[in-house]
Every structure is written in C-alpha cells, then in structure tokens.
N, C-alpha and C positions, 0 to 999 in steps of 0.2 A: 767838558762833555765826555762821558765815558764811552769808549769804543767797545762794541760787542765783539767778543772773540769768535773766530770761525774755527770750526773743526778742520782737521787735516783733510778729511774726505771732501770738503768743499773745493779744495784746490786740485783734486784728482779728477780728470775728465771721464772716468769710467763709471758707468751706471751699474752694470752687472756683468757676470761671466756665465754664459749658458752654452752647454754642449761644446766646451773648449773654445768658444768664440767670445771675444771681448766686445761688449756693446757700449759704445760711448754715449755720453749725455746728449750729443747732437744727432744721434741716430746712426752714426757710422759704425762699421764693424771692423775688427782686426783679428787676424789669426797669427799664431806664432809657430814657425817651423824650425825645428832643431836640426842642425846640419853638422856632420862630422868634418874633421879637418883633413887636409891632404898635405903630406910632408914633401914639398918640392925638392928638398935637399937629397932625398933618396932617388930622385928621378934623373935621367940624363938631361943634357942641355936641350936636346930636341924635344923630349917629353915635357920639359918645363915650358918651353915656348908653345907647344901644342895645347897644354892645359890652360895657360894664360889666355891664349887666343880663343879657345873654346868658351872660357868664362866671359871674355869680352863680348863675344858674339851673343852669348846668352843674355847679358845685360842690355845689349843694343836691340834685341828683339822684343823686349818688354814694352807694352803700351800703357803701363801703369807704374807708379812709383812704389818702391819698397824701401824698407829700412833694415840695414844689417847691423846687428848689435853683438858685441863680444863681452862676456862676463868672465872675470877672473875670480876664482874662489880658492881658498885654502883647503887642501884635500883633508877630509876627516878620516884619519887613520884608525880611530878608535874601534870601529866594527871589525877591522882586520886583526887588531891586537886581541880583541875579545875572542875571536875565532881561534887564534893560536893558543890562548890561555885555556880554552875549553878542551882543545886537543891535547894539551900538555897534561891536563888532569887525568885523562883516560889512557895516557901513555904508560905502558908497563916496563919498558926498557929504561933503566936509570940513565944510561948515556944519552939516549935520544931526548929524554926529558930535560937533562941538563943543557943539551945543545939548543933545544927549543926555548928554554928560559933565557939563555944568553942571546939568542936571536931576537927575542921579544925586547930585551933591554937595549940591544943595539938599535932596533927600529925606533923605540921610544926616545932614546937619546938623540938619534939622528934627526927625527922630525921636530924635536924641541929646539934644536940649534939651527935647522934649515927649514925655511917655509917652502913646502911643496905645493905648488899651485896647479890648478887644473882650469882649462879654459873651455867655455861653452859658446858655440856660435849659433845665433838666431837670425832668422829672416822674418820680419814683421810684414805681413801681407794685408793691405788695406782694401776696404770696399766702402765707398760713400754713395748711398742711394741718391738718385736725382730728384726724388720727390721733395717738394718744398715743405718747409716746416708748417707753413700756413695750411697746407692741405691736411696735415695730420690734425691740426687744431680744429679744422672744419669737420673732420670725421668724428672727433671726440664730441663735438657739440651735437652732431647729428644723431649719435647713439645715446639714448637716455640711460639713466641709472637702472631702469628696469631691464635693459638689454645688456647687463654687465657680462653675462656669459657669451653673448654674441660678440661683444667688443673684445673680450679676451681671445675668442677663437679667431677673430679677424687679425688681431695683433700677432698671434702665433703663425697664421698663414703668411703674413707680411715678413715675419722673421725668417721663416723657412725659405721664402723666395730670395731674400737677400743673402741668406746663408748659402744657398745654391750657387749664387753668383760668386761669392767669396771662395767656395770650394773649387770652382773652376780655375780661379787664379792660383790657388794653392797647388792644384794639379800642374799648372804651367810651371810654377817654381820648382816643384819636385822633379818634373821631367827635365827641365833645363839643368838643374844641379846634377841629375843623374848622368847626363851626357858629359859632364865635367869630371865624372868619377866620384861625385860627392853623394853619399847617402843622406836622406833626410826623412823626417816624420813630423806630422803636425802634432802639437802638444794637446793633451786633454785638459779638462777643467782643473784638476789638481795640480798638474805641472805648470799651467799658466799662472795659477795663484802663487805657486812657489817662486816662479820667475819674478813676478811683480813684487812679492814680498822682499826678495833680495834687492830689487831696484830701489825700493823705498826704505830699506834698512841696510845700507851699504856696509855698516860696521860688522854685520854678521856674515862673514865670508865662508864659513864652513857649511858644507852641504853638498848635495848631489842631485841633479835632475834625473828622475827615474821615469822612463817611458814604458808603459805597458805594451 
C-alpha cells in the first residue's frame, strides 16, 4: 500500500504570522524578543556577580515559561566589501585608492580563511489561551456562512484580546532584561519570518536580523 507523502508544512505547528505574532495551529501565540549580549569579561568581579544575581532574580519572578534561543550565523561581509569598492571608484587620490584596494583584498582573503560568526539571542514568549477547543468549534457552528463577516470580526477581536495578553508578557520580559543591562526589542513580522527561515534552513548561515 502506497503511503501518501506529507508536505513539510504539515509538521510545522505554525498556522500564520500576524503583526509580528506567531499563531500556532492549536491557538497559542508566540512572540520573539531579540536581546543584545553583555560581555561579562569586561566587568569587574563584583559587577559580574551583580549581573548574574539580577538575571537570576528576573527568571525567578516570571510566572510563565520562556524559551531562550541562540542562533550562530556566518557574518555576510559582502555588503561591506561592496561599500568599499564603490568608495574606491570615486577616490581621486591614487595612493588612497591603492590602499583601499589592498584593504579590500585583505578583508576578502581573511574572511575566506576564517569564519567570522555572529550570534543572535532570542527570548520566545508564549501565551496559551484557556478557552477550550470545543468552545471554538461551538462558535463556528453557531455562526452560519451568511455571517462570514461577523465571524471574521469575532475572530479578529479574539486575536486582539490574546495579543494584548501576550504583549503584557513581552513588556515584563523587556523590563526584566533592562534591569540586567540588556536591551531588547520585539521582532516584527518580517524579522520573525527570517528567524524561522533560518531555523528550518540551518545550512544557510549567512544573514543578519534587521530590526526597524
């Protein structure tokens, strides 16, 4: 008996991404917060202990679970090299043009022999509504096809309510990280799509998360 092949999307629990929010197939919501890193090596011993203690207190005060993810990517140096080449073309001083050319060759050869990696730190913030799935099915049956506009409006209202709860949790995360000296920002739709693309395509390590 032949087995029917399933598309990759069937194994991904994501239904859609709206307003920077990941909507799962089970109705749960997820937000992704991008956080910068803190170099403890540049701090004194007392500062290191204070930072670690503050981060520990921050985690202990959370009444919901979070996921911390780290992505390592190979730094794409091509835009920088293109910028240097464009500047070299408009350079009128022969010596500066020669030095710029040699510098470009040095950077190109160096990056080809050594993999320069950049790390991105993410905090995945969840929100799972307490409404039972059966309740949603009951509402779907209650609203007829003639009331499709009303049904869509009701779904949008429900999404905004759940999104509001999720944003409150994101605010808690941002404030807690801020007390630890860590800056953070919630990713928008395009940035979330890029992060997920890198997760499901680990072989493509080049790229950079850009936050508006």
